[in-house]
Backbone as JSON Lines, residues from 0, in Angstrom:
{"i":0,"aa":"X","n":[136.95,50.01,91.08],"ca":[136.6,48.79,90.36],"c":[135.94,47.81,91.34]}
{"i":1,"aa":"X","n":[134.85,47.25,90.9],"ca":[134.2,46.21,91.7],"c":[134.36,44.87,90.99]}
{"i":2,"aa":"X","n":[134.68,43.87,91.78],"ca":[134.86,42.53,91.25],"c":[133.85,41.61,91.9]}
{"i":3,"aa":"X","n":[133.22,40.79,91.09],"ca":[132.23,39.87,91.61],"c":[132.59,38.46,91.16]}
{"i":4,"aa":"X","n":[132.93,37.64,92.15],"ca":[133.28,36.25,91.87],"c":[132.04,35.37,92.0]}
{"i":5,"aa":"X","n":[131.98,34.37,91.16],"ca":[130.86,33.43,91.2],"c":[131.32,32.06,90.73]}
{"i":6,"aa":"X","n":[130.46,31.08,90.92],"ca":[130.75,29.74,90.43],"c":[131.16,28.75,91.49]}
{"i":7,"aa":"X","n":[131.32,29.2,92.71],"ca":[131.69,28.27,93.77],"c":[130.55,27.33,94.11]}
{"i":8,"aa":"X","n":[130.89,26.32,94.88],"ca":[129.87,25.36,95.28],"c":[130.49,24.12,95.84]}
{"i":9,"aa":"X","n":[129.67,23.08,95.96],"ca":[130.11,21.79,96.5],"c":[130.37,20.83,95.34]}
{"i":10,"aa":"X","n":[131.53,20.2,95.38],"ca":[131.88,19.25,94.33],"c":[132.61,18.07,94.97]}
{"i":11,"aa":"X","n":[132.46,16.92,94.38],"ca":[133.15,15.75,94.89],"c":[134.61,15.74,94.44]}
{"i":12,"aa":"X","n":[135.43,15.08,95.22],"ca":[136.83,14.95,94.87],"c":[136.96,14.34,93.47]}
{"i":13,"aa":"X","n":[137.87,14.9,92.7],"ca":[138.05,14.45,91.33],"c":[137.24,15.24,90.33]}
{"i":14,"aa":"X","n":[136.33,16.05,90.83],"ca":[135.46,16.82,89.94],"c":[136.09,18.13,89.51]}
{"i":15,"aa":"X","n":[135.31,18.89,88.77],"ca":[135.77,20.16,88.23],"c":[134.79,21.27,88.57]}
{"i":16,"aa":"X","n":[135.33,22.48,88.54],"ca":[134.5,23.65,88.81],"c":[135.1,24.82,88.04]}
{"i":17,"aa":"X","n":[134.25,25.71,87.6],"ca":[134.73,26.89,86.88],"c":[134.25,28.13,87.61]}
{"i":18,"aa":"X","n":[135.18,28.95,88.04],"ca":[134.86,30.2,88.69],"c":[134.95,31.34,87.68]}
{"i":19,"aa":"X","n":[134.14,32.34,87.91],"ca":[134.17,33.5,87.03],"c":[134.22,34.77,87.87]}
{"i":20,"aa":"X","n":[134.95,35.75,87.38],"ca":[135.07,37.04,88.05],"c":[134.67,38.12,87.06]}
{"i":21,"aa":"X","n":[133.64,38.86,87.4],"ca":[133.18,39.94,86.54],"c":[133.65,41.28,87.09]}
{"i":22,"aa":"X","n":[134.25,42.08,86.24],"ca":[134.73,43.39,86.65],"c":[133.74,44.47,86.23]}
{"i":23,"aa":"X","n":[133.66,45.51,87.03],"ca":[132.69,46.57,86.77],"c":[133.17,47.53,85.69]}
{"i":24,"aa":"X","n":[134.4,47.39,85.25],"ca":[134.91,48.2,84.17],"c":[135.75,47.31,83.26]}
{"i":25,"aa":"X","n":[136.06,47.78,82.06],"ca":[136.79,46.96,81.11],"c":[138.07,46.36,81.69]}
{"i":26,"aa":"X","n":[138.23,45.08,81.49],"ca":[139.4,44.4,82.06],"c":[140.7,44.82,81.39]}
{"i":27,"aa":"X","n":[140.6,45.46,80.21],"ca":[141.85,45.87,79.58],"c":[142.48,47.04,80.34]}
{"i":28,"aa":"X","n":[141.73,47.65,81.25],"ca":[142.28,48.72,82.07],"c":[142.99,48.18,83.32]}
{"i":29,"aa":"X","n":[142.88,46.89,83.52],"ca":[143.47,46.25,84.69],"c":[144.69,45.47,84.26]}
{"i":30,"aa":"X","n":[145.82,45.88,84.74],"ca":[147.1,45.32,84.29],"c":[147.18,43.82,84.53]}
{"i":31,"aa":"X","n":[146.87,43.43,85.73],"ca":[146.91,42.01,86.1],"c":[145.65,41.66,86.87]}
{"i":32,"aa":"X","n":[145.13,40.51,86.57],"ca":[144.01,39.97,87.35],"c":[144.4,38.6,87.85]}
{"i":33,"aa":"X","n":[143.96,38.3,89.05],"ca":[144.39,37.04,89.64],"c":[143.34,36.42,90.54]}
{"i":34,"aa":"X","n":[143.66,35.22,90.95],"ca":[142.83,34.48,91.91],"c":[143.68,34.09,93.09]}
{"i":35,"aa":"X","n":[143.1,34.23,94.26],"ca":[143.71,33.78,95.5],"c":[142.7,32.9,96.22]}
{"i":36,"aa":"X","n":[143.16,32.19,97.2],"ca":[142.23,31.39,98.0],"c":[142.67,31.41,99.46]}
{"i":37,"aa":"X","n":[141.71,31.2,100.31],"ca":[141.99,31.18,101.74],"c":[141.17,30.08,102.39]}
{"i":38,"aa":"X","n":[141.88,29.11,102.92],"ca":[141.23,28.01,103.63],"c":[141.09,28.41,105.1]}
{"i":39,"aa":"X","n":[140.17,27.78,105.81],"ca":[139.97,28.11,107.23],"c":[141.25,27.98,108.03]}
{"i":40,"aa":"X","n":[141.59,29.02,108.77],"ca":[142.78,28.99,109.61],"c":[144.09,29.18,108.88]}
{"i":41,"aa":"X","n":[144.01,29.47,107.6],"ca":[145.23,29.64,106.82],"c":[145.3,31.02,106.2]}
{"i":42,"aa":"X","n":[146.49,31.39,105.77],"ca":[146.65,32.67,105.11],"c":[146.15,32.6,103.67]}
{"i":43,"aa":"X","n":[145.85,33.77,103.15],"ca":[145.44,33.83,101.76],"c":[146.63,33.48,100.87]}
{"i":44,"aa":"X","n":[146.4,32.62,99.89],"ca":[147.5,32.19,99.05],"c":[147.21,32.41,97.57]}
{"i":45,"aa":"X","n":[148.27,32.63,96.83],"ca":[148.17,32.86,95.4],"c":[147.75,31.58,94.68]}
{"i":46,"aa":"X","n":[146.86,31.75,93.7],"ca":[146.42,30.62,92.89],"c":[146.9,30.8,91.46]}
{"i":47,"aa":"X","n":[146.49,31.9,90.83],"ca":[146.83,32.13,89.43],"c":[146.64,33.6,89.09]}
{"i":48,"aa":"X","n":[147.31,34.04,88.03],"ca":[147.17,35.41,87.57],"c":[147.38,35.46,86.07]}
{"i":49,"aa":"X","n":[146.86,36.53,85.46],"ca":[147.01,36.69,84.03],"c":[147.28,38.15,83.71]}
{"i":50,"aa":"X","n":[148.21,38.38,82.82],"ca":[148.6,39.73,82.43],"c":[147.73,40.23,81.28]}
{"i":51,"aa":"X","n":[147.35,41.5,81.35],"ca":[146.53,42.08,80.28],"c":[147.33,42.23,79.0]}
{"i":52,"aa":"X","n":[148.55,42.75,79.11],"ca":[149.31,43.1,77.92],"c":[149.77,41.86,77.16]}
{"i":53,"aa":"X","n":[150.42,40.96,77.83],"ca":[150.99,39.81,77.15],"c":[150.08,38.58,77.18]}
{"i":54,"aa":"X","n":[149.13,38.59,78.09],"ca":[148.29,37.4,78.23],"c":[149.02,36.28,78.95]}
{"i":55,"aa":"X","n":[150.19,36.59,79.47],"ca":[150.96,35.58,80.18],"c":[150.22,35.14,81.43]}
{"i":56,"aa":"X","n":[150.26,33.85,81.68],"ca":[149.61,33.3,82.86],"c":[150.65,32.83,83.87]}
{"i":57,"aa":"X","n":[150.26,32.92,85.13],"ca":[151.13,32.51,86.22],"c":[150.33,31.63,87.16]}
{"i":58,"aa":"X","n":[150.97,30.62,87.7],"ca":[150.27,29.69,88.58],"c":[151.12,29.38,89.81]}
{"i":59,"aa":"X","n":[150.44,29.07,90.88],"ca":[151.13,28.49,92.02],"c":[151.69,27.15,91.56]}
{"i":60,"aa":"X","n":[152.91,26.88,91.94],"ca":[153.57,25.67,91.46],"c":[152.75,24.41,91.75]}
{"i":61,"aa":"X","n":[152.13,24.37,92.89],"ca":[151.39,23.18,93.29],"c":[150.11,22.97,92.5]}
{"i":62,"aa":"X","n":[149.69,24.01,91.76],"ca":[148.42,23.92,91.04],"c":[148.58,23.82,89.53]}
{"i":63,"aa":"X","n":[149.8,23.93,89.06],"ca":[150.04,23.85,87.62],"c":[149.52,22.54,87.07]}
{"i":64,"aa":"X","n":[148.85,22.64,85.94],"ca":[148.33,21.44,85.3],"c":[146.9,21.11,85.69]}
{"i":65,"aa":"X","n":[146.45,21.63,86.82],"ca":[145.07,21.37,87.23],"c":[144.17,22.6,87.08]}
{"i":66,"aa":"X","n":[144.76,23.76,87.25],"ca":[143.99,25.01,87.18],"c":[144.39,25.78,85.93]}
{"i":67,"aa":"X","n":[143.42,26.44,85.33],"ca":[143.68,27.27,84.15],"c":[142.96,28.59,84.3]}
{"i":68,"aa":"X","n":[143.71,29.68,84.15],"ca":[143.12,31.01,84.22],"c":[143.0,31.57,82.8]}
{"i":69,"aa":"X","n":[141.93,32.3,82.57],"ca":[141.72,32.91,81.26],"c":[140.94,34.21,81.44]}
{"i":70,"aa":"X","n":[141.06,35.1,80.47],"ca":[140.32,36.34,80.57],"c":[139.63,36.64,79.25]}
{"i":71,"aa":"X","n":[138.5,37.28,79.33],"ca":[137.74,37.68,78.15],"c":[137.51,39.18,78.26]}
{"i":72,"aa":"X","n":[138.34,39.96,77.58],"ca":[138.23,41.41,77.69],"c":[136.91,41.94,77.13]}
{"i":73,"aa":"X","n":[136.33,41.23,76.21],"ca":[135.05,41.66,75.65],"c":[133.93,41.55,76.68]}
{"i":74,"aa":"X","n":[134.05,40.56,77.55],"ca":[133.02,40.34,78.57],"c":[133.42,40.89,79.93]}
{"i":75,"aa":"X","n":[134.64,41.41,80.04],"ca":[135.16,41.92,81.32],"c":[135.17,40.83,82.38]}
{"i":76,"aa":"X","n":[135.6,39.65,82.0],"ca":[135.61,38.55,82.95],"c":[136.97,37.85,82.97]}
{"i":77,"aa":"X","n":[137.25,37.24,84.1],"ca":[138.4,36.36,84.25],"c":[137.89,35.07,84.87]}
{"i":78,"aa":"X","n":[138.2,33.96,84.26],"ca":[137.71,32.67,84.72],"c":[138.86,31.82,85.27]}
{"i":79,"aa":"X","n":[138.48,30.91,86.14],"ca":[139.43,29.95,86.68],"c":[138.81,28.56,86.55]}
{"i":80,"aa":"X","n":[139.38,27.77,85.69],"ca":[138.93,26.39,85.51],"c":[139.74,25.51,86.44]}
{"i":81,"aa":"X","n":[139.04,24.74,87.27],"ca":[139.71,23.9,88.25],"c":[139.33,22.45,88.02]}
{"i":82,"aa":"X","n":[140.32,21.6,87.84],"ca":[140.09,20.18,87.56],"c":[140.75,19.31,88.62]}
{"i":83,"aa":"X","n":[140.31,18.06,88.66],"ca":[140.89,17.07,89.58],"c":[140.94,17.63,91.01]}
{"i":84,"aa":"X","n":[139.85,18.17,91.43],"ca":[139.81,18.82,92.74],"c":[139.95,17.82,93.87]}
{"i":85,"aa":"X","n":[140.6,18.26,94.92],"ca":[140.77,17.46,96.12],"c":[140.24,18.26,97.32]}
{"i":86,"aa":"X","n":[140.02,17.59,98.44],"ca":[139.56,18.33,99.63],"c":[140.51,19.45,100.03]}
{"i":87,"aa":"X","n":[141.77,19.35,99.68],"ca":[142.73,20.41,99.99],"c":[142.46,21.68,99.22]}
{"i":88,"aa":"X","n":[141.66,21.6,98.19],"ca":[141.3,22.79,97.41],"c":[140.13,23.55,98.03]}
{"i":89,"aa":"X","n":[139.57,23.01,99.07],"ca":[138.47,23.69,99.76],"c":[138.93,25.01,100.34]}
{"i":90,"aa":"X","n":[138.26,26.08,99.96],"ca":[138.65,27.42,100.4],"c":[137.67,28.44,99.84]}
{"i":91,"aa":"X","n":[137.79,29.65,100.33],"ca":[137.11,30.76,99.69],"c":[138.06,31.3,98.63]}
{"i":92,"aa":"X","n":[137.57,31.43,97.43],"ca":[138.38,31.89,96.31],"c":[138.04,33.35,96.02]}
{"i":93,"aa":"X","n":[139.1,34.15,95.93],"ca":[138.94,35.58,95.72],"c":[139.53,36.0,94.38]}
{"i":94,"aa":"X","n":[138.82,36.88,93.73],"ca":[139.31,37.51,92.52],"c":[139.98,38.83,92.9]}
{"i":95,"aa":"X","n":[141.09,39.15,92.26],"ca":[141.81,40.37,92.56],"c":[142.32,41.01,91.29]}
{"i":96,"aa":"X","n":[142.6,42.32,91.38],"ca":[143.08,43.03,90.19],"c":[143.93,44.23,90.6]}
{"i":97,"aa":"X","n":[144.76,44.65,89.69],"ca":[145.5,45.89,89.91],"c":[145.66,46.6,88.57]}
{"i":98,"aa":"X","n":[145.9,47.9,88.62],"ca":[146.06,48.67,87.39],"c":[147.52,48.77,86.96]}
{"i":99,"aa":"X","n":[148.43,48.8,87.92],"ca":[149.84,49.01,87.57],"c":[150.69,48.34,88.62]}
{"i":100,"aa":"X","n":[152.01,48.44,88.44],"ca":[152.91,47.83,89.38],"c":[153.45,46.53,88.83]}
{"i":101,"aa":"X","n":[154.18,45.84,89.66],"ca":[154.79,44.59,89.24],"c":[154.53,43.51,90.27]}
{"i":102,"aa":"X","n":[154.83,42.3,89.86],"ca":[154.61,41.16,90.73],"c":[153.17,40.69,90.66]}
{"i":103,"aa":"X","n":[152.95,39.49,91.14],"ca":[151.59,38.95,91.06],"c":[151.28,37.93,92.14]}
{"i":104,"aa":"X","n":[152.25,37.53,92.93],"ca":[152.03,36.44,93.88],"c":[151.55,36.89,95.25]}
{"i":105,"aa":"X","n":[151.76,38.13,95.58],"ca":[151.41,38.59,96.92],"c":[150.1,39.36,96.91]}
{"i":106,"aa":"X","n":[149.24,39.11,97.9],"ca":[147.98,39.87,97.99],"c":[148.22,41.38,98.05]}
{"i":107,"aa":"X","n":[149.34,41.79,98.61],"ca":[149.62,43.22,98.73],"c":[149.87,43.89,97.4]}
{"i":108,"aa":"X","n":[150.05,43.12,96.35],"ca":[150.31,43.67,95.03],"c":[149.03,43.98,94.24]}
{"i":109,"aa":"X","n":[147.9,43.74,94.87],"ca":[146.61,43.96,94.22],"c":[145.84,45.05,94.95]}
{"i":110,"aa":"X","n":[145.16,45.88,94.14],"ca":[144.41,47.0,94.69],"c":[142.94,46.71,94.91]}
{"i":111,"aa":"X","n":[142.4,45.79,94.13],"ca":[140.97,45.55,94.16],"c":[140.68,44.07,94.42]}
{"i":112,"aa":"X","n":[139.64,43.85,95.22],"ca":[139.28,42.49,95.61],"c":[137.78,42.28,95.52]}
{"i":113,"aa":"X","n":[137.42,41.09,95.1],"ca":[136.02,40.69,95.15],"c":[135.73,40.07,96.51]}
{"i":114,"aa":"X","n":[134.48,39.75,96.75],"ca":[134.09,39.21,98.05],"c":[134.48,37.76,98.24]}
{"i":115,"aa":"X","n":[134.65,37.03,97.2],"ca":[135.02,35.64,97.34],"c":[133.85,34.7,97.12]}
{"i":116,"aa":"X","n":[134.17,33.52,96.68],"ca":[133.18,32.48,96.47],"c":[133.7,31.19,97.07]}
{"i":117,"aa":"X","n":[132.85,30.49,97.8],"ca":[133.28,29.31,98.54],"c":[133.28,28.07,97.65]}
{"i":118,"aa":"X","n":[134.39,27.36,97.69],"ca":[134.51,26.08,97.01],"c":[134.73,25.01,98.07]}
{"i":119,"aa":"X","n":[133.86,24.02,98.07],"ca":[133.97,22.91,99.01],"c":[134.11,21.62,98.24]}
{"i":120,"aa":"X","n":[135.17,20.89,98.51],"ca":[135.41,19.63,97.83],"c":[135.26,18.51,98.85]}
{"i":121,"aa":"X","n":[134.32,17.64,98.6],"ca":[134.06,16.54,99.52],"c":[134.84,15.3,99.1]}
{"i":122,"aa":"X","n":[135.22,14.51,100.09],"ca":[136.01,13.31,99.81],"c":[135.12,12.11,99.52]}
């Protein structure tokens, strides 16, 4: 499976951005899809994930209410809507997916990764 993330860019603090992840095969074959981010000098951290079967969404506690993950199985895409952005949200954002297994918060729980898209939030 190939994942292609897009939608990153430069935005002012308080602004919004929508990221999109396109999968090379139907997303209904991917049990969980998620977003992670990695800021310079920091470890990759969980942002959000969505389950194929139940459609249940999961978020990092610190991002609840500002970020929204959604998936469109017809388009084979998973989007991440980000609002009220702050400079602390500056990072490379990665799309990830797995076919089976459990858990969603650890990068090791995902089999497939996109290259990432850079989000820069200016103050």
